[in-house]
VOKOL-990203 format. One record per residue (C-alpha): residue in one letter; x negated, y negated, z; residue number from 1. Coordinates in Angstrom, 2 decimals. Last residue first. Example, Ala and Ser with C-alpha at 12.3 -4.5 7.8 and 13.67 -1.06 7.14 Angstrom:
<rs>
> code;x;y;z;pos
> S;-13.67;1.06;7.14;2
> A;-12.30;4.50;7.80;1
</rs>
This chain:
<rs>
> code;x;y;z;pos
> I;-24.35;12.20;-17.94;655
> A;-28.09;12.75;-18.33;654
> V;-30.32;12.71;-15.24;653
> R;-33.99;11.69;-15.31;652
> V;-36.13;12.52;-12.26;651
> G;-38.06;10.55;-9.65;650
> L;-39.61;11.35;-6.26;649
> E;-39.44;8.82;-3.43;648
> V;-41.27;9.22;-0.10;647
> V;-39.86;7.20;2.82;646
> R;-41.47;6.62;6.25;645
> D;-42.34;2.95;5.74;644
> S;-38.76;2.20;4.64;643
> P;-37.34;3.17;8.04;642
> I;-33.92;4.74;7.26;641
> R;-30.89;2.62;8.11;640
> F;-28.54;4.74;5.96;639
> F;-27.58;1.76;3.80;638
> E;-31.04;0.20;3.93;637
> T;-32.98;3.33;2.98;636
> A;-30.27;4.27;0.50;635
> P;-30.97;1.16;-1.52;634
> V;-27.94;-1.13;-1.95;633
> S;-26.27;-0.52;-5.30;632
> N;-27.16;-2.99;-8.04;631
> R;-28.71;-0.41;-10.36;630
> S;-25.78;1.94;-9.83;629
> M;-23.21;-0.76;-10.56;628
> V;-25.00;-1.63;-13.80;627
> M;-25.21;2.07;-14.72;626
> F;-21.50;2.60;-14.06;625
> I;-20.49;-0.44;-16.10;624
> A;-22.61;0.68;-19.07;623
> Q;-21.26;4.21;-18.81;622
> R;-17.73;2.82;-18.82;621
> W;-18.49;0.86;-21.99;620
> K;-20.05;3.92;-23.62;619
> S;-17.08;6.19;-22.90;618
> M;-17.69;8.89;-20.33;617
> K;-18.25;12.61;-20.87;616
> P;-21.29;12.05;-23.06;615
> V;-22.33;14.77;-25.53;614
> A;-26.05;14.17;-26.01;613
> A;-26.14;12.74;-22.50;612
> Q;-26.78;9.06;-21.81;611
> V;-29.52;8.34;-19.28;610
> L;-29.46;7.77;-15.54;609
> T;-32.73;7.51;-13.62;608
> E;-32.68;9.45;-10.36;607
> R;-34.94;8.59;-7.46;606
> G;-34.68;11.50;-5.05;605
> L;-35.42;10.87;-1.41;604
> F;-37.90;12.54;0.91;603
> Y;-37.82;11.12;4.44;602
> S;-40.95;11.74;6.50;601
> A;-40.69;12.54;10.21;600
> Q;-43.62;12.71;12.60;599
> M;-42.90;9.43;14.40;598
> A;-39.17;10.25;14.65;597
> D;-39.90;13.45;16.58;596
> F;-37.14;16.04;16.20;595
> N;-37.25;19.29;18.17;594
> V;-33.87;20.79;17.31;593
> G;-32.17;22.36;20.32;592
> M;-28.76;20.69;20.08;591
> E;-29.56;17.87;22.53;590
> R;-32.70;17.23;20.49;589
> L;-30.37;16.59;17.55;588
> A;-29.71;13.09;18.94;587
> E;-32.92;11.89;17.28;586
> L;-31.40;12.93;13.95;585
> E;-28.26;10.88;14.60;584
> R;-30.23;7.72;15.40;583
> P;-32.46;8.17;12.35;582
> I;-29.41;8.63;10.04;581
> N;-27.28;5.62;10.98;580
> P;-24.05;5.86;8.99;579
> S;-21.32;3.20;9.18;578
> E;-17.87;4.06;10.51;577
> Q;-14.39;2.99;9.39;576
> F;-14.02;5.72;6.75;575
> G;-14.90;8.40;9.28;574
> Y;-18.38;9.87;9.40;573
> R;-19.65;13.44;9.43;572
> L;-23.31;14.44;9.61;571
> M;-24.14;17.97;8.47;570
> V;-27.67;19.14;9.25;569
> R;-29.05;22.31;7.62;568
> Y;-32.23;23.45;9.28;567
> I;-35.50;25.04;8.17;566
> G;-38.11;25.85;10.86;565
> P;-37.61;29.61;10.54;564
> A;-34.74;30.05;8.11;563
> L;-31.20;28.66;7.73;562
> E;-30.96;27.16;11.22;561
> S;-27.51;25.53;11.57;560
> V;-26.65;22.05;12.80;559
> E;-23.32;20.19;12.90;558
> R;-23.15;16.56;14.01;557
> R;-20.31;13.98;14.23;556
> V;-17.17;15.86;15.25;555
> P;-13.98;13.80;15.66;554
> A;-14.89;11.59;12.67;553
> Q;-13.57;8.07;13.16;552
> P;-11.03;6.48;10.79;551
> V;-9.94;9.81;9.25;550
> D;-10.38;11.00;5.65;549
> E;-13.82;12.39;6.44;548
> N;-17.00;11.27;4.71;547
> L;-19.83;13.78;4.63;546
> V;-23.52;12.98;5.05;545
> T;-25.81;15.87;4.17;544
> V;-29.22;16.31;5.75;543
> F;-31.48;19.22;4.78;542
> L;-34.05;19.23;7.60;541
> V;-37.44;20.91;7.16;540
> R;-39.80;21.71;10.04;539
> E;-43.26;23.08;9.39;538
> H;-43.48;21.08;6.17;537
> L;-43.65;22.74;2.75;536
> V;-46.61;22.54;0.41;535
> K;-47.30;22.85;-3.32;534
> N;-47.87;19.08;-3.71;533
> H;-46.58;18.60;-7.28;532
> K;-44.10;21.45;-7.78;531
> L;-43.22;21.81;-4.12;530
> N;-42.48;18.08;-3.85;529
> H;-40.49;18.18;-7.07;528
> L;-38.37;21.05;-5.77;527
> L;-37.86;19.24;-2.46;526
> A;-36.78;15.98;-4.19;525
> T;-34.26;17.86;-6.31;524
> P;-32.48;18.96;-3.16;523
> V;-31.80;22.73;-3.04;522
> Y;-28.10;23.46;-3.40;521
> D;-25.39;24.47;-0.90;520
> A;-25.28;21.13;0.98;519
> Q;-24.89;19.05;-2.17;518
> G;-25.12;15.34;-1.30;517
> T;-28.72;15.70;-0.25;516
> M;-31.10;13.75;1.95;515
> F;-34.31;15.72;2.61;514
> V;-36.01;15.17;5.97;513
> A;-39.52;16.60;6.24;512
> I;-41.02;17.02;9.71;511
> G;-44.73;17.41;10.35;510
> P;-47.52;19.97;10.14;509
> V;-48.10;21.83;6.87;508
> R;-46.55;25.09;5.66;507
> I;-48.26;26.60;2.59;506
> T;-45.85;28.45;0.30;505
> R;-46.68;32.14;0.04;504
> S;-43.66;32.57;-2.28;503
> Q;-42.64;35.93;-0.86;502
> P;-41.02;34.53;2.32;501
> L;-39.34;31.70;0.31;500
> R;-37.57;33.83;-2.28;499
> A;-34.42;34.43;-0.20;498
> L;-34.37;30.80;0.96;497
> F;-34.40;29.53;-2.63;496
> S;-31.65;31.92;-3.72;495
> K;-29.45;30.89;-0.79;494
> L;-30.01;27.20;-1.56;493
> P;-28.68;27.49;-5.09;492
> L;-31.11;25.90;-7.58;491
> S;-29.94;22.66;-9.19;490
> D;-29.10;21.90;-12.83;489
> Q;-25.36;22.64;-12.86;488
> R;-24.72;21.46;-9.32;487
> F;-26.57;18.24;-10.09;486
> R;-24.53;17.74;-13.26;485
> A;-21.25;18.18;-11.35;484
> F;-22.44;15.67;-8.75;483
> L;-23.20;13.16;-11.50;482
> L;-19.85;13.71;-13.18;481
> D;-17.99;13.13;-9.89;480
> R;-20.10;10.04;-9.23;479
> G;-19.32;8.61;-12.66;478
> R;-15.58;9.19;-12.26;477
> K;-15.48;7.46;-8.87;476
> W;-17.60;4.56;-10.13;475
> T;-15.46;4.12;-13.21;474
> T;-12.26;4.27;-11.15;473
> M;-13.62;1.64;-8.76;472
> Q;-14.99;-0.68;-11.44;471
> T;-11.84;-0.54;-13.56;470
> F;-9.65;-1.19;-10.52;469
> L;-11.88;-4.10;-9.50;468
> I;-11.56;-5.73;-12.91;467
> G;-7.83;-5.08;-13.05;466
> G;-7.30;-6.44;-9.53;465
> L;-9.10;-9.67;-10.39;464
> V;-7.21;-9.99;-13.67;463
> L;-3.88;-9.21;-12.00;462
> P;-4.70;-11.50;-9.06;461
> V;-5.27;-14.42;-11.49;460
> W;-2.56;-13.61;-14.04;459
> G;0.09;-14.91;-11.67;458
> G;-1.15;-18.39;-12.47;457
> D;1.60;-20.01;-14.53;456
> P;1.56;-17.46;-17.38;455
> V;1.98;-14.58;-14.87;454
> K;4.93;-16.21;-13.09;453
> L;7.48;-13.80;-14.60;452
> V;5.47;-10.98;-13.01;451
> N;6.41;-12.54;-9.67;450
> S;10.08;-11.74;-10.18;449
> L;9.02;-8.23;-11.20;448
> F;7.16;-7.75;-7.90;447
> F;9.99;-9.02;-5.69;446
> A;12.50;-6.87;-7.54;445
> G;10.19;-3.86;-7.26;444
> D;9.77;-4.42;-3.52;443
> L;13.56;-4.48;-3.21;442
> L;13.84;-1.33;-5.35;441
> F;11.20;0.40;-3.22;440
> L;13.03;-0.56;-0.02;439
> P;16.31;0.71;-1.47;438
> L;14.58;3.98;-2.52;437
> F;12.76;4.37;0.80;436
> L;15.65;5.03;3.17;435
> A;18.20;6.99;1.15;434
> V;15.45;8.80;-0.75;433
> V;13.66;9.81;2.44;432
> G;16.92;10.91;4.06;431
> L;17.97;12.96;1.03;430
> L;14.55;14.64;0.89;429
> P;14.71;15.69;4.52;428
> W;11.89;14.35;6.70;427
> G;9.04;16.81;7.21;426
> F;6.54;14.38;8.71;425
> Q;3.80;15.44;6.32;424
> R;5.73;16.10;3.14;423
> R;8.66;13.66;3.16;422
> F;7.31;10.93;5.43;421
> V;3.94;11.00;3.68;420
> L;5.40;10.85;0.17;419
> G;7.74;7.97;1.05;418
> A;4.84;6.13;2.68;417
> L;2.72;6.45;-0.48;416
> S;5.39;4.91;-2.71;415
> S;6.37;2.18;-0.22;414
> T;2.72;1.20;0.34;413
> C;1.96;0.98;-3.39;412
> L;5.04;-1.19;-3.96;411
> F;4.20;-3.54;-1.08;410
> T;0.62;-3.87;-2.41;409
> G;2.04;-5.08;-5.73;408
> T;4.29;-7.46;-3.82;407
> V;1.33;-9.12;-2.10;406
> A;-0.81;-9.42;-5.23;405
> I;2.12;-10.78;-7.27;404
> G;3.10;-13.36;-4.68;403
> Y;0.07;-15.61;-4.72;402
> A;-0.64;-16.78;-8.26;401
> A;2.52;-18.85;-8.62;400
> A;1.98;-20.22;-5.10;399
> L;-1.35;-21.65;-6.28;398
> N;0.42;-24.37;-8.26;397
> D;2.50;-25.40;-5.24;396
> S;-0.63;-25.25;-3.04;395
> T;-2.24;-27.95;-5.15;394
> H;-5.46;-28.39;-7.22;393
> F;-5.10;-25.18;-9.32;392
> A;-8.59;-24.96;-10.87;391
> L;-10.69;-26.59;-8.13;390
> I;-8.88;-24.67;-5.42;389
> L;-9.09;-21.37;-7.33;388
> V;-12.80;-21.80;-8.10;387
> V;-13.55;-22.48;-4.42;386
> V;-11.66;-19.37;-3.31;385
> G;-13.28;-17.10;-5.90;384
> A;-16.82;-18.23;-5.07;383
> L;-16.20;-17.80;-1.35;382
> L;-14.68;-14.33;-1.81;381
> A;-17.61;-13.14;-3.94;380
> F;-20.13;-14.58;-1.46;379
> N;-18.45;-12.84;1.49;378
> V;-18.23;-9.51;-0.35;377
> Q;-21.96;-9.61;-1.09;376
> P;-22.79;-10.78;2.44;375
> M;-20.87;-8.00;4.23;374
> Y;-20.43;-8.88;7.91;373
> I;-19.14;-6.41;10.48;372
> Q;-17.06;-6.36;13.65;371
> G;-15.37;-2.94;13.48;370
> E;-18.00;-1.11;15.55;369
> E;-17.48;-3.42;18.55;368
> T;-20.16;-3.21;21.27;367
> D;-23.39;-4.65;19.89;366
> S;-21.49;-7.05;17.62;365
> T;-22.36;-8.59;14.26;364
> H;-23.00;-5.34;12.40;363
> R;-24.40;-5.89;8.93;362
> V;-23.13;-3.88;5.98;361
> V;-24.92;-4.32;2.63;360
> L;-23.07;-2.47;-0.12;359
> R;-23.37;1.10;-1.42;358
> P;-21.44;1.68;-4.61;357
> L;-17.63;1.48;-4.60;356
> F;-14.84;4.08;-4.69;355
> G;-16.69;6.83;-2.78;354
> M;-14.60;6.95;0.40;353
> Q;-17.35;5.32;2.48;352
> V;-17.79;2.52;-0.05;351
> C;-14.04;1.89;-0.29;350
> Q;-13.79;1.91;3.52;349
> R;-16.56;-0.68;3.69;348
> A;-14.72;-2.88;1.20;347
> I;-11.44;-2.51;3.14;346
> S;-13.13;-3.58;6.38;345
> Y;-14.91;-6.54;4.81;344
> A;-11.68;-7.64;3.12;343
> G;-9.86;-7.40;6.45;342
> S;-12.45;-9.67;8.05;341
> I;-11.85;-12.19;5.27;340
> M;-8.06;-11.89;5.64;339
> A;-8.23;-12.43;9.41;338
> Q;-10.54;-15.39;8.90;337
> S;-8.15;-16.93;6.38;336
> A;-5.22;-16.68;8.79;335
> I;-7.40;-18.17;11.53;334
> I;-8.47;-20.99;9.21;333
> T;-4.79;-21.46;8.39;332
> A;-4.00;-21.85;12.09;331
> M;-6.79;-24.39;12.54;330
> T;-5.44;-26.35;9.57;329
> A;-1.94;-26.17;11.06;328
> L;-3.21;-27.58;14.37;327
> I;-5.08;-30.42;12.65;326
> V;-2.09;-31.25;10.44;325
> L;0.17;-31.06;13.50;324
> P;-2.08;-33.48;15.38;323
> L;-1.72;-35.88;12.39;322
> R;2.05;-35.38;12.21;321
> L;2.86;-35.85;15.91;320
> W;3.13;-39.65;15.99;319
> E;5.33;-39.63;12.89;318
> P;7.92;-37.27;14.35;317
> A;7.67;-33.65;13.17;316
> L;10.14;-31.98;10.82;315
> L;8.54;-34.02;8.02;314
> Y;5.50;-31.77;8.25;313
> F;7.31;-28.57;7.25;312
> P;9.80;-30.31;4.94;311
> N;7.07;-31.52;2.55;310
> E;8.38;-33.44;-0.48;309
> L;11.68;-31.61;0.08;308
> A;12.34;-34.25;2.75;307
> E;13.95;-36.35;0.02;306
> R;17.03;-34.11;0.32;305
> D;17.76;-35.57;3.76;304
> V;20.74;-34.24;5.78;303
> L;20.82;-30.65;4.51;302
> L;17.07;-30.73;3.92;301
> L;16.44;-31.28;7.64;300
> A;18.72;-28.38;8.55;299
> G;16.83;-26.17;6.09;298
> Q;13.48;-27.15;7.61;297
> G;14.89;-26.33;11.05;296
> F;16.21;-23.02;9.75;295
> Y;12.72;-22.14;8.53;294
> N;11.19;-23.27;11.82;293
> L;13.69;-21.39;13.96;292
> A;13.24;-18.21;11.89;291
> L;9.46;-18.39;12.23;290
> C;9.63;-18.92;16.00;289
> P;12.20;-16.12;16.47;288
> L;10.14;-13.71;14.30;287
> V;6.88;-14.46;16.13;286
> F;8.10;-14.24;19.72;285
> A;10.08;-11.24;20.94;284
> N;10.41;-9.15;17.78;283
> W;6.92;-9.71;16.42;282
> V;5.08;-9.66;19.76;281
> I;6.87;-6.47;20.81;280
> R;6.24;-4.63;17.54;279
> I;2.53;-5.52;17.47;278
> P;2.13;-4.52;21.13;277
> R;3.78;-1.12;20.42;276
> A;1.89;-0.21;17.25;275
> G;-1.62;-0.21;18.71;274
> F;-4.04;-3.11;19.01;273
> H;-7.02;-2.57;16.72;272
> G;-5.66;0.47;14.90;271
> M;-2.45;-1.31;13.94;270
> D;-4.34;-4.05;12.10;269
> A;-3.53;-2.72;8.60;268
> Y;0.16;-2.19;9.39;267
> L;0.93;-5.64;10.72;266
> A;-1.47;-7.09;8.16;265
> E;0.72;-5.73;5.33;264
> A;3.38;-8.24;6.38;263
> G;0.94;-11.07;5.66;262
> T;3.06;-12.53;2.92;261
> V;6.68;-12.28;4.05;260
> A;7.75;-15.90;3.49;259
> L;5.96;-15.99;0.12;258
> V;8.54;-13.42;-1.01;257
> V;11.07;-16.23;-1.34;256
> S;8.95;-17.76;-4.10;255
> G;9.09;-14.85;-6.54;254
> F;12.65;-14.16;-5.45;253
> A;13.54;-17.54;-6.95;252
> I;13.16;-16.02;-10.43;251
> F;15.80;-13.43;-9.56;250
> A;18.04;-16.24;-8.38;249
> A;17.61;-17.91;-11.77;248
> W;18.67;-14.69;-13.48;247
> K;21.93;-14.43;-11.49;246
> Y;22.51;-17.97;-10.16;245
> T;26.01;-17.50;-8.78;244
> I;25.75;-13.83;-7.85;243
> C;22.33;-14.34;-6.23;242
> F;23.46;-17.34;-4.17;241
> M;26.66;-15.52;-3.23;240
> V;24.64;-12.57;-1.90;239
> A;22.23;-14.78;0.04;238
> H;25.13;-16.73;1.60;237
> H;26.89;-13.42;2.35;236
> P;23.88;-12.40;4.43;235
> S;25.21;-14.41;7.42;234
> L;22.32;-16.06;9.26;233
> A;22.80;-18.93;6.83;232
> S;25.67;-20.07;9.07;231
> L;22.94;-21.29;11.40;230
> V;22.57;-24.39;9.20;229
> I;25.81;-25.76;10.64;228
> P;23.88;-26.34;13.87;227
> N;22.59;-29.73;12.62;226
> Q;21.13;-31.58;15.63;225
> V;20.44;-28.35;17.51;224
> V;18.81;-26.94;14.35;223
> E;16.49;-29.96;14.11;222
> I;15.28;-29.58;17.70;221
> L;14.93;-25.78;17.24;220
> G;12.70;-26.23;14.20;219
> L;10.30;-28.49;16.05;218
> V;10.34;-26.07;19.01;217
> G;9.51;-23.07;16.80;216
> I;6.78;-24.96;14.93;215
> T;5.16;-25.91;18.23;214
> A;5.48;-22.50;19.91;213
> F;4.01;-20.80;16.85;212
> F;1.06;-23.21;16.72;211
> V;0.39;-23.21;20.48;210
> L;0.32;-19.40;20.57;209
> C;-1.73;-19.32;17.36;208
> V;-4.35;-21.59;18.95;207
> P;-4.38;-19.51;22.16;206
> G;-4.80;-16.23;20.24;205
> F;-7.54;-17.25;17.82;204
> V;-9.71;-19.13;20.33;203
> T;-11.79;-16.17;21.51;202
> G;-11.85;-14.83;17.97;201
> V;-14.07;-17.66;16.74;200
> L;-16.85;-16.48;19.05;199
> E;-16.28;-12.79;18.25;198
> T;-15.92;-13.26;14.50;197
> G;-19.54;-12.65;13.52;196
> R;-22.54;-14.96;13.10;195
> F;-22.84;-14.01;9.40;194
> Q;-19.38;-15.46;8.82;193
> V;-20.56;-18.99;9.52;192
> L;-20.99;-19.88;5.84;191
> F;-17.51;-18.66;4.93;190
> L;-15.69;-20.95;7.36;189
> A;-17.89;-23.98;6.65;188
> L;-17.32;-23.59;2.93;187
> L;-13.59;-23.24;3.57;186
> V;-13.39;-26.48;5.54;185
> V;-15.56;-28.33;3.00;184
> V;-13.41;-27.12;0.09;183
> S;-10.20;-28.18;1.83;182
> I;-11.66;-31.62;2.67;181
> P;-12.77;-32.15;-0.93;180
> I;-9.35;-31.05;-2.29;179
> V;-7.22;-33.18;0.05;178
> A;-9.29;-36.37;-0.14;177
> H;-7.67;-37.68;-3.33;176
> E;-4.22;-37.71;-1.71;175
> F;-5.36;-39.33;1.55;174
> A;-4.19;-42.79;0.50;173
> P;-0.65;-41.42;0.21;172
> S;-0.48;-41.63;4.04;171
> I;0.78;-39.31;6.76;170
> V;2.63;-37.09;4.29;169
> K;-0.48;-36.96;2.09;168
> L;-2.46;-35.71;5.11;167
> G;-0.11;-32.73;5.27;166
> E;-1.89;-31.52;2.15;165
> V;-4.60;-30.27;4.51;164
> A;-2.31;-27.46;5.65;163
> S;-1.24;-26.43;2.13;162
> L;-4.87;-26.35;0.97;161
> V;-5.97;-24.26;3.95;160
> S;-3.27;-21.64;3.34;159
> I;-3.39;-21.64;-0.49;158
> A;-7.16;-21.14;-0.73;157
> P;-7.60;-18.83;2.24;156
> T;-4.78;-16.55;1.01;155
> I;-5.78;-16.49;-2.69;154
> I;-9.09;-14.66;-2.32;153
> G;-7.87;-12.03;0.12;152
> D;-4.71;-11.49;-1.93;151
> G;-6.88;-10.48;-4.86;150
> F;-8.81;-8.20;-2.51;149
> F;-5.52;-6.67;-1.35;148
> L;-4.55;-6.15;-5.00;147
> C;-7.66;-4.02;-5.44;146
> A;-6.90;-2.01;-2.28;145
> G;-3.33;-1.33;-3.42;144
> A;-4.52;-0.25;-6.86;143
> I;-7.16;2.03;-5.30;142
> G;-4.56;3.66;-3.05;141
> L;-2.10;4.12;-5.90;140
> L;-4.84;5.56;-8.11;139
> T;-5.89;7.97;-5.37;138
> V;-2.31;9.16;-4.91;137
> T;-2.06;9.80;-8.65;136
> W;-5.41;11.65;-8.61;135
> R;-4.23;13.81;-5.72;134
> G;-1.00;14.62;-7.57;133
> R;-2.87;15.53;-10.75;132
> A;-5.27;17.79;-8.84;131
> S;-2.37;19.55;-7.08;130
> S;-2.39;19.94;-3.28;129
> T;-0.98;16.69;-1.93;128
> V;-0.30;16.74;1.82;127
> R;-3.78;15.68;2.89;126
> M;-4.04;13.09;0.11;125
> A;-0.96;11.27;1.45;124
> L;-2.62;10.75;4.84;123
> A;-5.78;9.45;3.15;122
> M;-3.68;7.06;1.04;121
> L;-2.02;5.75;4.22;120
> A;-5.48;5.04;5.69;119
> L;-6.37;3.32;2.41;118
> I;-3.23;1.14;2.46;117
> G;-3.53;0.11;6.09;116
> G;-3.07;1.86;9.42;115
> E;-5.20;3.49;12.11;114
> G;-3.90;5.40;15.14;113
> R;-5.17;8.79;14.05;112
> N;-3.96;8.00;10.53;111
> D;-0.71;6.26;11.41;110
> A;2.59;6.68;9.60;109
> R;4.99;5.34;12.27;108
> M;3.93;1.82;11.23;107
> V;5.83;2.37;7.99;106
> I;9.25;2.59;9.66;105
> L;10.17;0.13;12.43;104
> V;7.59;-2.64;12.09;103
> Y;6.85;-2.25;8.38;102
> K;10.14;-1.56;6.61;101
> I;12.72;-2.72;9.14;100
> T;11.07;-5.75;10.73;99
> V;8.83;-6.97;7.92;98
> V;10.65;-6.20;4.68;97
> V;14.27;-6.11;5.89;96
> V;14.29;-8.76;8.63;95
> L;11.83;-11.18;7.03;94
> S;13.60;-10.80;3.69;93
> W;16.86;-11.40;5.54;92
> F;15.62;-14.76;6.79;91
> I;14.17;-15.85;3.46;90
> L;17.29;-14.92;1.46;89
> S;19.55;-16.59;4.04;88
> L;17.49;-19.75;3.90;87
> L;17.67;-19.75;0.10;86
> G;21.46;-19.37;0.21;85
> L;21.87;-22.05;2.85;84
> I;19.84;-24.50;0.77;83
> E;21.83;-23.64;-2.35;82
> W;25.14;-24.00;-0.48;81
> A;24.13;-27.49;0.66;80
> E;23.33;-28.75;-2.83;79
> L;19.86;-29.62;-4.06;78
> G;19.59;-32.25;-6.75;77
> D;19.62;-31.86;-10.52;76
> G;15.99;-30.70;-10.78;75
> S;15.78;-29.44;-7.21;74
> F;16.63;-25.82;-7.95;73
> H;13.15;-24.28;-8.51;72
> L;11.69;-26.69;-5.93;71
> A;13.71;-24.92;-3.23;70
> A;11.56;-21.77;-3.38;69
> T;8.27;-23.69;-3.14;68
> K;9.49;-25.79;-0.19;67
> L;10.86;-22.76;1.62;66
> A;7.53;-20.87;1.36;65
> Y;4.93;-23.68;1.69;64
> L;3.91;-24.44;5.27;63
> P;6.42;-21.91;6.58;62
> S;3.97;-19.18;5.39;61
> T;1.35;-20.09;8.02;60
> G;2.61;-17.53;10.54;59
> I;2.56;-14.73;7.95;58
> D;-1.22;-15.09;7.69;57
> G;-2.09;-15.63;11.36;56
> Y;0.19;-12.85;12.58;55
> V;-2.18;-9.94;13.16;54
> V;-5.34;-11.59;14.49;53
> G;-4.14;-14.42;16.70;52
> L;-0.84;-13.05;17.96;51
> V;-2.18;-9.55;18.49;50
> G;-5.12;-10.95;20.45;49
> L;-2.78;-13.07;22.56;48
> M;-0.72;-9.96;23.33;47
> L;-3.85;-8.06;24.32;46
> A;-4.99;-10.87;26.62;45
> P;-1.53;-11.04;28.21;44
> T;-1.81;-7.31;29.04;43
> L;0.37;-4.58;27.53;42
> A;-1.85;-1.66;28.49;41
> K;-3.14;0.21;25.45;40
> P;-1.60;3.58;24.74;39
> A;-4.02;6.46;25.45;38
> G;-6.35;7.64;22.72;37
> H;-5.64;8.14;19.08;36
> G;-2.26;7.65;17.56;35
> G;0.55;10.12;17.66;34
> G;3.38;10.47;15.19;33
> A;3.48;14.23;15.24;32
> A;1.95;14.19;11.82;31
> A;-0.95;12.20;13.24;30
> Q;-1.60;14.90;15.83;29
> A;-1.44;17.59;13.17;28
> T;-3.92;15.67;11.11;27
> A;-6.21;15.30;14.10;26
> A;-6.12;19.06;14.54;25
> Q;-7.06;19.43;10.90;24
> A;-9.93;17.06;11.50;23
> A;-11.17;19.20;14.34;22
> T;-10.97;22.32;12.19;21
> P;-13.06;20.76;9.48;20
> A;-11.53;19.43;6.27;19
> H;-12.17;21.28;3.02;18
> A;-10.42;19.03;0.49;17
> G;-13.46;16.76;0.35;16
> E;-15.31;19.46;-1.52;15
> A;-12.84;19.52;-4.38;14
> S;-12.57;15.73;-4.32;13
> P;-16.23;15.29;-5.06;12
> Q;-18.26;13.92;-2.15;11
> E;-19.43;10.35;-1.83;10
> T;-21.05;10.07;1.57;9
> P;-24.17;11.76;0.25;8
> N;-24.69;8.82;-2.10;7
> P;-26.13;10.23;-5.28;6
> E;-29.39;8.44;-6.11;5
> T;-28.78;5.86;-8.83;4
> A;-29.39;2.85;-6.61;3
> S;-32.81;4.22;-5.83;2
> M;-33.85;6.60;-3.09;1
</rs>
């Protein structure tokens, strides 16, 4: 099968609407607010895992968030009320966006225990019946995923760069070494990805525990010396700051939001740990440590305005600054690793849900399905990160590019969550509006404040997201047209089976496996085989791979005998699972199908795309679709089919 062969995992939306009974039961379970499986025991190891994987990104925000926000008002000297106002804005952003929105509300919307923008999109799709509504939900999900990839490129760059910049605080002589060291650290991080995250993951939790405890204690020491800074806990400082500065305060929102970057990780990583451990670790440890550090930086600025050069590192005594640089760099590597792993997961989900062509997926663990390595995604992220560091030079410059990707994802999440809570959870309309409208307006304010930074670097995630959005929508549209053309040109399976007894077709020994994305139509490869070889194998398997809108499919295999020796095999996969066709076919013995891998031949269609006389896609979209098709991973590799047992038959298809 070539890159242009229809991926059986990519079903048209009309077919995808027919969920199996088991999936419907899972939907009902999700609607009741249940995850999958029993709640995980709250062990120290689990808590350390939550700390290392979930909170790495938001934990490194103190490196640059307050500093970047305060720089907007440092031209004529910072005043005490300005510092308190910014601190109040940061603190209440953490409370409202992270604690209230994500921890208390959005994390209730789990897709069989899984979270994240695409899992939320799948939930919203279930309760949306109209074609226009489903397409709108799809666009929101794709937009959120595209912005996540933009965030995935910027996070490693700004995090590692801001940590290494601590060397300049130790000595100005290190200034010219910051960029080379940052690039080397990131190169090393990306080049070891193929080994998997298990080894690095064993140190994630302990390092983050030490990091959070350290920044919390450093902040506490400064707060004890200047307790007046605690008055910023009152929201009236934030309100007065906004009233006084008006438009300038709105601009500052674009930097304040840097304090809540990584909030989406709480939701996206819910399936790995469960909602309860994430909530406990946030409320009991992470939020207090972050708040103490931010207030400690504010207390330092109240007594020493010159500390604005780098208030995070200047909180520490001189003897501790170099160890703190090393610790912060390790923490930013962890934050970057979590984002890289998340990008792999989102990319695989996009492939499984039909938004991207087949990509190489390599499993790096024999026991953990979620530990994967995707070389194409890894190389794209590495190239983007290195280009950003070389182009922007400092974390302050990169901060302008950072917030827009995060806030764009916030908006998509709020929109989809409101729909899910209204239609699936049955919340009253007034309650949904009263709860989600203020959150949506806050997200909108954060997003618009970052739009103002487009000329200074905010264009980067918009361009990246726009390119990916165009690719995903083009691929989705092209696949839908291709499936429609196949249905139009193919022979219905019922008609073929009805004629088979009178056709006197010769049956030869062996097993023929035909991969098809259209379970009710005869595969093109079979028709070509009959036309040229005029034989049919003793046992024929029509294999269709269906993607379900759940993380793991509750029912994997369905088999039905259509005629003597002819079987229809339906293999279902969730959006977090990777197909393995030979393994599933061997398991059919348990269902009464005599399958011998050494006798099996896989017949795949090799379609060549050409432009139709009346094309249904614009020429530039067709060009993009054909390039993506040619560069798609071969079906033999994606479905793990032995290449020495494959027979390819070609045909031209006009779209």
